[in-house]
C-alpha positions as CSV (number, residue, x, y, z in Angstrom):
1,M,201.7,89.1,148.6
2,R,201.0,92.1,146.4
3,R,198.0,92.1,144.2
4,L,196.8,94.5,141.5
5,D,193.3,94.7,140.1
6,A,192.5,95.4,136.4
7,M,192.7,99.1,137.0
8,N,196.2,98.9,138.5
9,T,194.9,99.5,142.0
10,P,197.0,97.5,144.3
11,V,195.1,95.4,146.9
12,S,197.0,92.9,148.9
13,N,196.6,90.3,151.6
14,F,199.7,88.8,153.2
15,P,199.5,85.2,154.2
16,R,197.8,84.6,157.5
17,P,199.0,82.9,160.6
18,R,197.8,79.7,162.0
19,R,194.8,80.1,164.3
20,S,193.9,78.0,167.3
21,A,191.6,75.3,166.6
22,L,173.5,90.2,168.7
23,L,173.0,91.0,170.6
24,S,170.0,91.6,172.5
25,L,167.7,93.8,170.6
26,L,164.8,92.2,172.3
27,L,162.0,94.4,171.1
28,P,159.9,96.1,173.7
29,L,157.5,93.1,173.9
30,L,157.2,93.3,177.6
31,S,153.7,94.2,177.7
32,L,151.0,90.7,176.8
33,G,192.8,85.9,154.9
34,T,192.6,84.9,154.1
35,G,194.3,83.3,156.6
36,C,197.3,81.2,156.0
37,G,199.3,79.2,158.4
38,G,202.3,79.9,160.6
39,E,203.7,82.8,158.8
40,E,200.8,84.5,157.3
41,A,199.0,87.8,157.7
42,G,195.9,87.3,159.9
43,D,192.3,88.3,159.6
44,A,190.4,89.2,162.7
45,L,187.2,87.6,163.8
46,E,184.4,88.6,166.1
47,A,184.2,87.5,169.6
48,P,181.4,85.0,170.4
49,L,178.7,86.2,172.7
50,A,178.0,83.5,175.2
51,E,174.9,85.2,176.5
52,A,173.8,86.6,173.2
53,T,170.1,87.3,172.9
54,Q,168.2,86.9,169.7
55,A,166.7,90.0,168.1
56,V,163.1,89.6,166.9
57,S,162.0,91.0,163.6
58,D,158.4,92.0,163.1
59,A,158.8,91.4,159.4
60,N,157.3,87.9,159.9
61,L,154.6,88.8,162.3
62,Y,151.6,86.6,161.7
63,D,149.2,87.6,164.5
64,S,149.3,89.0,167.9
65,F,147.3,90.1,171.0
66,T,148.5,93.1,172.9
67,R,147.1,95.2,175.7
68,A,147.0,98.2,173.3
69,N,144.6,96.5,170.9
70,H,142.2,93.8,171.9
71,D,138.5,93.2,172.6
72,S,137.1,91.8,175.8
73,R,136.4,88.4,174.3
74,L,139.8,87.9,172.5
75,Y,137.9,87.1,169.3
76,S,140.3,89.1,167.2
77,L,144.0,89.8,167.1
78,E,146.0,92.9,166.7
79,Q,147.1,92.0,163.2
80,G,145.4,89.5,160.9
81,V,141.8,88.2,160.6
82,H,142.1,85.0,162.5
83,A,139.6,84.6,165.4
84,W,140.6,83.3,168.7
85,T,139.2,79.9,169.4
86,P,138.9,79.4,173.2
87,T,138.7,75.7,174.2
88,P,136.9,75.7,177.6
89,Y,136.8,72.6,179.7
90,Y,134.3,72.1,182.4
91,G,133.2,75.7,182.2
92,S,136.5,77.5,182.1
93,A,136.7,80.6,179.8
94,W,139.2,83.1,178.7
95,G,138.8,86.9,179.0
96,V,140.5,90.2,179.5
97,M,141.0,92.0,182.8
98,S,142.7,95.4,183.0
99,G,143.8,94.9,179.4
100,R,145.5,91.5,180.1
101,A,144.5,88.1,178.8
102,Y,143.7,85.6,181.5
103,L,141.7,82.5,182.3
104,S,138.5,84.1,183.7
105,K,136.8,81.1,185.0
106,D,138.3,78.0,186.5
107,D,136.8,74.5,186.9
108,G,138.7,73.8,190.1
109,T,140.4,70.8,188.7
110,W,144.1,70.1,188.0
111,L,143.6,70.3,184.3
112,D,145.4,72.8,182.2
113,H,143.5,75.2,179.9
114,Y,144.3,76.6,176.6
115,A,143.2,79.3,174.2
116,T,144.5,78.6,170.7
117,V,144.8,80.4,167.5
118,P,145.7,79.2,164.0
119,G,149.4,79.4,163.3
120,T,151.9,77.5,161.2
121,S,153.9,74.4,161.9
122,D,157.1,76.2,161.3
123,V,156.5,79.0,163.8
124,R,157.9,81.4,166.4
125,V,155.6,82.0,169.2
126,M,156.2,84.4,172.1
127,V,154.3,85.3,175.2
128,T,155.0,87.8,178.0
129,L,154.0,86.7,181.5
130,A,152.5,89.7,183.4
131,A,151.6,87.7,186.4
132,L,152.8,84.2,187.1
133,G,150.7,81.1,187.6
134,Q,151.7,77.6,188.3
135,Y,152.0,75.8,184.9
136,S,151.3,78.9,182.8
137,G,153.0,79.9,179.6
138,L,152.3,78.9,176.0
139,T,151.3,75.9,173.9
140,F,152.3,75.2,170.3
141,R,152.0,72.5,167.7
142,F,148.6,72.0,169.3
143,V,146.2,69.3,168.1
144,D,144.2,68.8,171.2
145,R,144.9,68.7,174.9
146,A,146.2,65.1,174.6
147,N,148.5,65.9,171.7
148,C,150.5,69.1,171.9
149,W,153.7,70.8,173.2
150,K,153.8,73.4,176.0
151,L,156.4,75.6,177.6
152,A,155.4,76.4,181.1
153,T,156.4,77.7,184.5
154,D,156.8,75.5,187.5
155,T,156.8,78.1,190.3
156,S,156.9,75.5,193.0
157,E,160.2,74.1,191.7
158,G,161.6,77.4,190.5
159,K,162.1,76.4,186.8
160,Y,160.6,76.2,183.4
161,F,159.8,73.0,181.5
162,L,159.1,71.9,178.0
163,T,156.4,69.2,177.9
164,R,155.3,66.9,175.1
165,Y,151.9,65.3,175.1
166,L,151.5,62.3,172.8
167,S,148.2,60.5,173.0
168,G,147.8,61.8,176.5
169,T,151.2,60.7,177.8
170,Q,153.4,63.5,178.9
171,T,157.2,63.6,178.8
172,F,159.6,66.4,179.8
173,P,162.4,66.7,177.1
174,L,163.8,69.9,178.5
175,Q,163.8,71.4,182.0
176,I,165.3,74.9,182.5
177,A,166.7,75.8,185.9
178,Q,165.6,79.4,185.8
179,V,163.2,80.9,188.4
180,P,160.2,82.3,186.6
181,V,159.7,86.0,187.2
182,A,156.8,88.3,186.2
183,G,157.7,90.0,182.9
184,D,159.6,87.0,181.5
185,V,159.3,86.6,177.8
186,L,158.8,82.9,176.7
187,E,159.7,82.0,173.2
188,V,159.6,78.9,171.1
189,R,160.9,78.5,167.6
190,A,159.8,75.4,165.7
191,S,161.1,74.5,162.3
192,G,160.8,71.1,160.8
193,T,161.6,68.6,163.5
194,R,163.6,71.1,165.6
195,I,162.2,73.0,168.6
196,D,164.3,75.7,170.3
197,V,163.5,77.5,173.5
198,Y,164.4,81.1,174.6
199,I,163.7,82.9,177.8
200,N,164.1,86.7,177.6
201,G,165.8,86.2,174.3
202,V,168.5,83.9,175.7
203,Y,168.8,80.5,174.2
204,K,168.0,77.8,176.7
205,G,168.2,74.6,174.6
206,G,166.2,72.6,172.2
207,V,165.0,69.1,171.1
208,N,164.3,67.2,167.9
209,D,160.8,65.7,167.5
210,A,158.6,64.9,164.6
211,T,155.5,63.7,166.3
212,H,153.6,67.0,166.0
213,Q,155.6,68.4,163.1
214,Y,152.5,69.4,161.1
215,A,150.2,70.6,163.9
216,T,149.6,74.3,163.3
217,R,147.7,75.7,166.3
218,V,149.5,77.8,169.0
219,G,148.2,79.6,172.0
220,L,148.2,80.6,175.7
221,L,148.4,78.2,178.6
222,A,147.0,78.7,182.1
223,S,146.5,76.2,184.9
224,Q,144.0,75.5,187.6
225,D,145.1,78.3,189.9
226,N,143.7,81.0,187.7
227,L,146.6,83.5,188.5
228,A,148.4,83.9,185.2
229,R,148.1,87.1,183.2
230,F,149.5,87.7,179.8
231,D,150.6,91.1,178.5
232,E,151.4,90.1,175.0
233,F,151.2,87.1,172.7
234,K,152.9,87.1,169.2
235,V,153.0,84.5,166.5
236,Y,155.6,84.7,163.7
237,T,155.7,82.7,160.5
238,Q,158.9,81.0,159.5
239,G,161.5,83.4,158.1
240,T,161.7,84.3,154.4
241,R,165.3,85.4,153.9
242,D,167.4,83.1,151.7
243,A,170.7,82.3,153.6
244,T,172.5,81.6,150.3
245,L,171.7,85.2,149.1
246,Q,171.9,87.1,152.4
247,P,173.4,84.9,155.1
248,F,173.7,85.3,158.9
249,R,171.2,86.0,161.6
250,S,169.1,89.2,161.5
251,N,171.0,90.5,164.6
252,S,174.4,89.8,163.2
253,V,176.4,93.0,162.8
254,W,176.3,92.3,159.0
255,N,172.5,92.6,158.9
256,L,171.7,94.8,161.9
257,P,170.7,98.3,160.9
258,I,172.6,101.1,162.7
259,G,171.1,102.3,165.9
260,Q,169.6,105.8,166.1
261,G,171.8,106.4,169.2
262,A,175.0,105.9,167.2
263,T,177.5,108.7,167.7
264,Y,179.8,109.8,164.9
265,A,183.4,111.1,165.1
266,D,184.4,114.2,163.3
267,T,187.4,114.5,161.1
268,T,189.8,115.3,164.0
269,D,189.3,111.8,165.3
270,L,192.6,110.0,164.5
271,A,190.9,106.9,163.0
272,T,188.6,108.9,160.9
273,R,191.4,111.2,159.8
274,D,193.6,108.3,158.7
275,F,190.6,106.5,157.0
276,L,189.9,109.6,154.9
277,A,193.6,110.4,154.1
278,T,194.6,110.5,150.5
279,S,198.2,110.5,151.4
280,L,199.6,108.9,154.6
281,N,203.1,107.9,155.7
282,G,204.4,108.4,152.2
283,V,201.6,106.3,150.6
284,N,199.0,107.7,148.2
285,I,195.6,106.2,149.0
286,T,192.7,106.1,146.6
287,A,189.2,104.6,146.8
288,W,188.0,101.6,144.8
289,A,185.7,98.6,144.5
290,N,187.1,95.2,143.9
291,W,185.0,93.2,141.4
292,N,186.6,91.4,138.5
293,Q,189.7,90.7,140.5
294,Y,190.5,90.2,144.2
295,S,186.9,89.7,145.1
296,H,184.9,86.8,146.5
297,P,183.2,84.5,144.0
298,I,180.5,82.2,145.4
299,T,179.6,78.9,143.8
300,S,176.8,76.5,144.9
301,A,177.5,72.8,145.1
302,S,175.2,69.9,144.7
303,N,175.5,66.3,145.8
304,T,176.5,65.2,142.3
305,D,179.5,67.5,142.2
306,P,183.0,65.9,142.7
307,W,184.0,65.1,146.2
308,A,187.3,67.0,146.6
309,T,190.0,67.1,149.2
310,V,190.9,70.6,150.2
311,T,194.4,70.7,151.8
312,D,195.3,73.7,153.9
313,Y,199.1,73.8,153.5
314,N,199.5,76.1,156.5
315,D,197.5,74.2,159.0
316,S,196.4,70.6,158.4
317,S,193.7,70.9,161.1
318,R,191.9,73.2,158.7
319,S,192.0,70.7,155.8
320,S,188.7,69.3,154.7
321,A,186.8,67.4,152.0
322,Y,183.5,68.5,150.5
323,S,181.6,68.8,147.2
324,V,183.2,71.3,144.8
325,P,181.8,71.9,141.3
326,A,184.5,71.1,138.7
327,T,183.9,74.7,137.3
328,A,183.9,76.4,140.7
329,T,185.1,80.0,140.3
330,I,188.5,80.9,141.8
331,A,189.0,84.7,142.0
332,D,191.4,86.3,139.6
333,G,194.3,87.9,141.4
334,S,196.9,86.4,143.8
335,D,194.4,86.0,146.7
336,K,192.5,83.4,144.7
337,H,189.4,83.1,146.9
338,M,187.0,80.2,146.3
339,H,183.8,80.0,148.3
340,I,181.5,77.0,148.0
341,I,177.9,76.8,149.4
342,T,177.3,73.3,150.6
343,P,174.5,71.1,149.0
344,S,172.5,71.4,152.2
345,R,172.5,75.2,151.7
346,T,173.5,75.7,155.4
347,H,177.2,76.3,155.3
348,L,179.9,78.0,153.2
349,D,183.4,76.6,152.7
350,E,185.7,79.6,152.4
351,A,189.2,79.2,150.9
352,W,192.0,81.6,150.2
353,A,195.1,81.1,148.0
354,T,193.4,78.3,146.2
355,T,195.0,76.1,143.6
356,R,193.0,73.4,141.7
357,Q,195.3,70.4,141.4
358,S,192.4,68.4,139.8
359,T,188.6,68.4,140.1
360,T,189.0,66.3,143.3
361,A,192.0,68.0,144.9
362,Y,192.8,71.5,145.9
363,T,195.5,73.2,148.0
364,V,194.7,76.4,149.9
365,G,196.4,78.8,152.2
366,R,193.5,78.8,154.6
367,H,190.1,77.1,154.8
368,H,187.1,77.6,157.2
369,R,183.6,76.3,157.1
370,I,181.1,79.1,157.9
371,D,177.5,78.6,159.3
372,L,175.2,80.6,157.0
373,Y,172.7,80.7,159.9
374,G,175.3,82.0,162.4
375,S,176.8,85.5,163.1
376,G,179.4,85.5,160.4
377,L,182.0,86.3,163.1
378,G,184.8,84.6,164.8
379,P,187.1,83.8,166.3
380,Q,188.4,81.5,163.5
381,A,185.3,81.7,161.4
382,G,186.5,83.0,158.1
383,V,189.4,83.7,155.9
384,R,189.6,87.5,156.0
385,A,192.0,89.5,158.2
386,Y,189.4,90.5,160.8
387,G,188.7,86.8,161.5
388,G,185.2,86.6,160.2
389,S,183.4,85.4,157.0
390,A,184.7,86.6,153.7
391,V,181.2,87.1,152.4
392,G,180.1,89.3,155.3
393,G,179.7,92.8,153.7
394,L,180.1,91.6,150.1
395,I,177.8,93.4,147.7
396,R,176.1,90.5,146.0
397,A,175.2,90.1,142.3
398,W,171.5,89.5,143.0
399,E,171.0,92.8,144.9
400,T,172.6,94.7,142.0
401,T,170.8,93.0,139.1
402,P,167.3,94.5,138.4
403,T,166.2,91.4,136.6
404,H,166.8,89.1,139.6
405,P,163.6,88.0,141.2
406,K,164.8,89.1,144.7
407,Y,166.0,92.5,143.5
408,T,164.8,95.4,145.7
409,G,166.9,98.3,144.6
410,K,168.5,98.3,148.0
411,I,171.6,96.9,149.7
412,Q,170.3,96.0,153.1
413,H,173.4,95.0,155.1
414,A,176.6,96.5,156.3
415,L,179.5,96.6,153.8
416,A,183.1,95.3,154.1
417,V,186.0,97.7,153.4
418,A,189.7,97.2,153.4
419,V,192.3,99.8,154.0
420,D,196.0,100.2,153.5
421,R,198.3,98.9,156.2
422,T,199.7,102.4,156.7
423,Q,196.2,103.3,157.9
424,L,195.7,100.3,160.2
425,Y,196.5,100.5,163.9
426,Y,198.9,98.3,165.9
427,S,199.1,98.7,169.7
428,S,201.1,95.8,171.2
429,G,202.0,92.1,171.2
430,W,203.3,89.7,168.6
431,S,201.5,87.8,165.9
432,G,200.0,84.6,167.1
433,Y,196.9,83.3,168.9
434,D,195.9,82.7,172.4
435,S,194.2,79.5,173.7
436,S,190.8,80.8,172.6
437,G,191.9,81.6,169.1
438,Y,192.1,85.4,169.4
439,G,195.0,87.3,167.9
440,T,197.9,88.2,170.3
441,A,199.0,91.1,168.2
442,K,196.7,93.8,169.4
443,G,195.0,96.9,168.0
444,Y,191.9,95.3,166.6
445,V,188.5,96.1,168.1
446,W,185.2,94.2,168.4
447,P,183.9,92.5,166.3
448,A,187.3,91.7,164.9
449,T,189.3,89.1,166.8
450,E,192.6,89.4,165.1
451,Q,194.6,91.3,162.5
452,D,197.2,90.7,159.9
453,W,200.3,88.7,160.5
454,N,203.3,91.0,161.0
455,S,201.0,93.9,161.9
456,E,203.6,94.8,164.5
457,T,205.9,96.0,161.6
458,T,203.4,96.8,158.8
459,Y,200.6,98.7,160.6
460,K,201.4,102.5,160.8
461,G,198.1,104.3,161.3
462,H,195.2,104.7,163.7
463,V,192.4,102.7,162.1
464,P,191.8,99.5,164.2
465,M,190.9,96.3,162.4
466,G,187.1,95.9,163.0
467,S,186.4,99.6,163.1
468,Y,182.8,100.6,162.2
469,F,182.2,103.5,159.9
470,A,178.9,105.0,158.6
471,I,177.5,108.0,156.8
472,P,175.9,110.2,159.4
473,P,172.1,110.7,159.2
474,S,172.6,114.5,158.6
475,V,174.1,113.8,155.2
476,D,171.7,114.3,152.3
477,I,172.7,111.4,150.0
478,N,170.7,112.9,147.1
479,A,172.9,116.0,147.1
480,Q,176.2,114.2,146.6
481,G,176.2,114.0,142.8
482,L,176.3,110.2,142.9
483,T,175.2,107.7,140.3
484,A,172.2,105.6,140.9
485,E,174.5,102.7,141.9
486,G,176.5,105.0,144.1
487,K,173.3,106.1,145.9
488,M,172.5,102.4,146.6
489,V,175.8,102.0,148.3
490,A,175.5,105.3,150.1
491,Q,172.1,104.4,151.5
492,A,173.6,101.1,152.8
493,L,176.4,103.0,154.4
494,Q,174.0,105.3,156.1
495,D,171.5,102.6,157.2
496,F,173.9,99.8,158.0
497,G,177.5,101.1,157.9
498,A,180.7,99.4,157.0
499,Y,183.4,97.4,158.8
500,V,187.1,97.3,158.2
501,T,187.8,93.7,157.6
502,D,191.1,93.5,155.7
503,A,194.3,95.2,154.4
504,T,195.0,96.5,150.9
505,V,197.8,98.3,149.1
506,G,197.1,102.0,148.4
507,S,193.3,102.1,148.5
508,V,190.2,102.0,150.6
509,T,188.3,99.3,148.9
510,F,184.7,98.0,148.8
511,Y,183.9,94.5,147.5
512,V,181.4,93.5,144.8
513,E,180.7,89.9,143.8
514,P,182.3,89.2,140.4
515,T,179.0,88.2,138.8
516,A,177.5,91.6,139.5
517,P,176.8,93.8,136.4
518,A,179.7,95.7,135.1
519,T,177.7,98.9,135.1
520,F,177.1,98.6,138.8
521,A,180.8,98.0,139.6
522,N,182.1,100.7,137.3
523,N,179.7,103.3,138.7
524,V,180.6,102.4,142.3
525,R,184.3,102.8,141.4
526,K,183.5,106.2,139.9
527,D,181.8,107.2,143.2
528,A,184.1,105.4,145.6
529,A,186.1,108.5,146.5
530,R,183.0,110.5,147.3
531,L,181.5,107.6,149.3
532,R,184.6,107.3,151.4
533,S,184.7,111.1,152.1
534,L,181.2,110.9,153.7
535,L,182.1,108.1,156.2
536,R,182.8,108.7,159.9
537,R,183.8,106.3,162.6
538,V,181.0,105.3,164.9
539,T,182.3,105.8,168.4
540,N,179.8,103.7,170.5
541,N,179.8,100.4,168.6
542,S,180.5,97.5,171.0
543,A,179.4,94.0,171.8
544,A,176.9,95.6,174.2
545,T,175.6,98.1,171.7
546,P,176.2,96.5,168.3
547,N,176.1,98.9,165.4
548,G,175.3,101.6,168.0
549,P,172.6,101.8,170.6
550,G,168.9,102.7,170.3
551,A,166.1,101.9,168.0
552,R,167.2,100.7,164.6
553,R,167.4,103.3,161.8
554,V,165.4,101.1,159.4
555,P,163.4,97.9,160.1
556,M,165.1,94.7,161.0
557,L,165.4,92.1,158.2
558,P,163.2,89.1,158.0
559,D,164.5,86.0,159.7
560,L,166.2,83.3,157.7
561,A,164.0,80.7,156.0
562,P,164.8,77.1,156.5
563,P,167.3,75.7,153.9
564,S,165.9,74.3,150.7
565,P,168.5,72.1,149.0
């Protein structure tokens, strides 16, 4: 289907085919289409990372002890003013040896010992084991020794275990068959009734429990054998980022700053050459920003809104029913996107080619429910041609409106761009899906998991779906003659980059939420050609080195706050 925006810039998405039903940035803590059904053009999604580790942002650091900054009594922490409160039993005491925290005096009993510090009930707590001890690790949601949780080693059994004490009675809700090793980083994330466990950044499971939900103390745990040593202990408050305004995990490619080890292609690189081309294969290619048409409007639903059936006419398995405001915005233009945030504020229902039959019935060409607390990637996790969420990379209204209470003057995430099919790359295969939901027409690169339907006949260039572009750090943004709005976009492109997520007709296109100010959209359109000219393909972006390797160019974003319906 061909689409034209208000400025007569053609931007199109063909129908999508039916689809089958962050990496580790563990900080150096080791020291304490729009898819449619069978005959549609497909979007490509990101491959899931089964062993994905969770990046940790110091934006929510509450307090910590590290070897680099401590005193011999552990009475103060590296950051903050909260004093340590050792709780000795039978003469045991905590101290520091060679810069490491440890239990300096043991009572010779089988009792465990703790040193606790004020925290929060919704908390992330991490400890690095420098030397192992039997039953050593961390405690959290600590009231007293008879009422607390702990995550500890069991060196004799070669495992970790999560223990709940309730009125002195212990249970073991989670046991982890992983042999403890010196240097392991133990992590617990507690929010509401949920408790999740990570070892070395890898998720190991979790439990639900409300018995200690409001206990706020956390701390170190050592046992009777007096062997454990701790290189680092960190306590993080609950995240502050609103998932409805800036969704997805901090280490999602959509939110991860570019790595300082990223390498940039020059203009002889075929993908970069085609991306920058103003004329290619007989097609004139401009630069643009979709805003008032062919963009991605987002509406928040409440439990009082009509319960609507949403029928996917291309694949009935994608049909659903959910709350949809009677006045929910459907995008102008033939793509007709409609995106609804659930009343729980945890998910987004994305729809493409939407028709409102009534306030309780809609037909769509493709529907997917997206986890706002996930990665925003696929496979089969969004309606755009790359296979991921349609709101990934969308420039939101709140971040472009100075009067919005969350406005910072910055766009702190990667951007989505779409390019003409004559620029996009096809390598082999025919449109369809394998048993895991990945596209069988090839050419796309991670984090895409598919590409447009009929790409085998319509893709003519060298830009793979999912390609990652950014403005190199050597470019002086202030010297480019950009508007203030264009500089905001340029800074995002230099700090976070941009992903190719879809196909257009005759333009390289950015995406701005329709409720953003007209001044912002118009100035970005004015600067779009210059912005495109500064971009270069990042050549070492991969699942192993997302958004390029190395330390991040700018600080990680805060973690997501719990939903607040």
